[in-house]
N, C-alpha and C positions, 0 to 999 in steps of 0.2 A: 669559504665558498661551498665546500662539500657539505658542511652542516646546513647551510641555507637550502641547498638542493634537496637534501634528505628531508628536512622539515617541511618542504613544499609538496612532498608526495601526497599527503592526505588531501590537500586543497586541489591537487591535480585530479585525484579520484572524484572529488566532489564536482569538479567541472565536467568530468566525464559523465557523471550522473545527469547534470544539466544538459549537456550536449545530446545525450541519448534521448532525453525527454523532448528536446527541440526537434530532433530528427523524426521522432514519432509523430509529432504534431504536423510537421511538413508532409509526411506520408499520408496522414489523414486528409489534409487539405487537398492533396493531389488524388485522393481516392485509391491509393495503393496500400491496401491494408494487409497484404500477405506477411509483411515483416514487422508489423508494429509490435507484436508480442516479443520479438527478439530485442527490440530497443527498450521495452519495459523491463525485460530481464537484465539487460546491461545496466540500466539505471538502478535496479534493485541491488545487484551485486556490487556496483560502485558505491551505493549508499551504505551498504553493510561494511564494505572494506575500508571506507575512509575513516570511520570512527575507530575501528579496530587498529588500523595502521597508525592513527594519531596517538592512541594510547600506547602502542608498541614502541613508537619512536619518541614518545613523550613530547609530541608536537601539537597537542590539542590546545586551543585557545579561543578567545572571543571571536576572532576573525573567522576561524573555521566553523564555529557554531552558527554564525550569521549566514555564512555562505551556504552551509548545508541546508538551512531552512529555505533559502531562496531557491536552491536547486530542487528541493522536495516539492515546493509549491508548483513548479513547472512540470516535473516528472510524475508526481503522484496526485497533483491537484488538477491542473489544466489538461494534461495529456489524456488520462483515462476518461475524464468527464467529456472532453471533446469527442473521443471515440464513441462514448455512449450516446451523445447528442447526435452524432452523424448516423449511427446505426439505427437508433430509435426513430429518427426521422425517415429513414429509408424503409425499415422493416415493420413499422407499426403505423397506426392511425392517430398517434398521440398528437395533440395540438402543439404547434410550434411555440406558441406563447408559454404554454406550460413547461415545455422543455427549456426554454430560455430562463424562466424563473427558477427551475430546479438547478440549472447550471450556475446561476448567480449565487444562489444560496449555498451550494456545495463548495464552490471555489472560495467564496468569502469565509466560510466556516473553516476551510483548510488553512487559509492565511491567518485567521485569528488563532487557531489552535497552534500553529507553528510559532507565532509570536509569543504566546503564553509559554510554550515549551522552552523558548530561549531564556525566559525569565525565571524558570523553575530551578531549584537547587538540587533536588534529589529525586530522580526517577530511574533508579538503577534496576530494580527487580520488577517494576511495574511502570505503566504509563498512566498519567492522569488524563483520561479521555482516550478515545481510539486514536492510535498513531496515524498520521496522514498517509504514510506508505501502505499500511494495512487497509485503510479505507480505499486508497487508489487501487490496490489489488482486488478488493471486493467489487468495485465498480467494473474493473476490467473483466472479472470472472463472469459478470452478467452478459458480456459481449462475446464470450468465447464460442458458443455454438454458431455464431454468424461469421466467424473467422476461420475456424479449423474443423476438419472432420477427424476425430480421434483415430489413431492408427490401431488401437485396440481398446478393449473394455466394453462395458454395457453402454448402449446409446443413451445419452442424457441430453434432451433438447427441451427448450422452453421458448415461449413467444414473449416478446417484449410488449408490455401493456402498462396500464396505470400502476400495477403493482410494482413494476421496476422503478418508476419515478418515486413511488413511496419508499422503496428500499433505499434509493439514493438519498432521499431526504432524511431517512433514519440514520444513515451513515454520517450525514452532515451534523445531525444532532449529537450523535455519540462522540464525535471528535471533540466537542466542547462540553460534554457531560461530566458530572463528578465521579463517574464510574472509573474504576481502575482496571486496566487491561494488562494481560500477561506480557512481559518482556522476555526475550529469549537470552537472558543472562542468568546463569545458574548459580544459586547459592552454594550448591555442592552437586556432586554427581549422584548422590543418594536419591532414590525415588521419593522418599518421604519429604524431602526438602524441595524438590523440583518437579513434583508430579504433574502440575498443570502444563509445563513445557513438554514433558514426555508424552502426555496424553494428546496434546495438539499435534505433535510431530508424528506420533503413531497414527492418529486419525487422518492426517494428510496423506501419509503413505498408503493407507487402506483406500482412501477415496480415489487417489490417482491410479492405484492398481485396479480398482473396480470400474472406473469410468473414464480412464485416460485423462487427457488434459481438461476435459469438462468436469473432472472431480475437484477442480480448484474451487468451484462455487460452494459445494457442501463442505469442503475443507475450511473455507473462510467462515462459514456459518458455525462450524464446530469451534473455531477460535473465539468467535463472539460469545457463544453459549458458555464455554468453559470459563472465560474471563468474567462474565456477568455472574455466573453461579459462584465462582470463587470470591468475587467481591462481596456478595450478600451473605454467603455462608461462613466464610473464614475471615472476612474483614481485613484481610492482609495483615 
């Protein structure tokens, strides 16, 4: 009995990820956006923790992998896209039909990417295509200036326009592209072996230090840039 309880911990964390995404969606539907970022953070932490815990407890399996993808589709596919749809509709003059099309393309791309990931055998030090959680964080980062005023840092504000819809469509394409993106699993602690990971982490710290929470957007741009350059220059 104890063994079954312990082996169920990773799945419980995955369901926490799913529940956090659902709570975020409910808050968006009710127009209460103050805490949506916290629920995305909970979903992200739970998503990172379930895989680590499964490997630690040697409880990883097919059920956990399928459940994880289903949770990610809600928390990093539907949740951030719905937030973008809601804010873009309120804060810009973007055509509703355009936003609906962008939403359909993004969520379908996320679902397709997650299904392909479940069938892949080896994506340890890189991901084939932009990971759905990273894409979801990038979409969320577009919305940050409309949610929070940074407590410190240089003001960094932008208006949602057609460029933001193009950015979301690019993210949808990248999720199912042949490009390989950096995974934060280190070959070793040596800089020469894991410099992309160190570079992205350092860049994120600098962006947050300079711009506060709004630094998440340039931090995500750095992640995309480092991954694409590494793909073409070093061929992994």
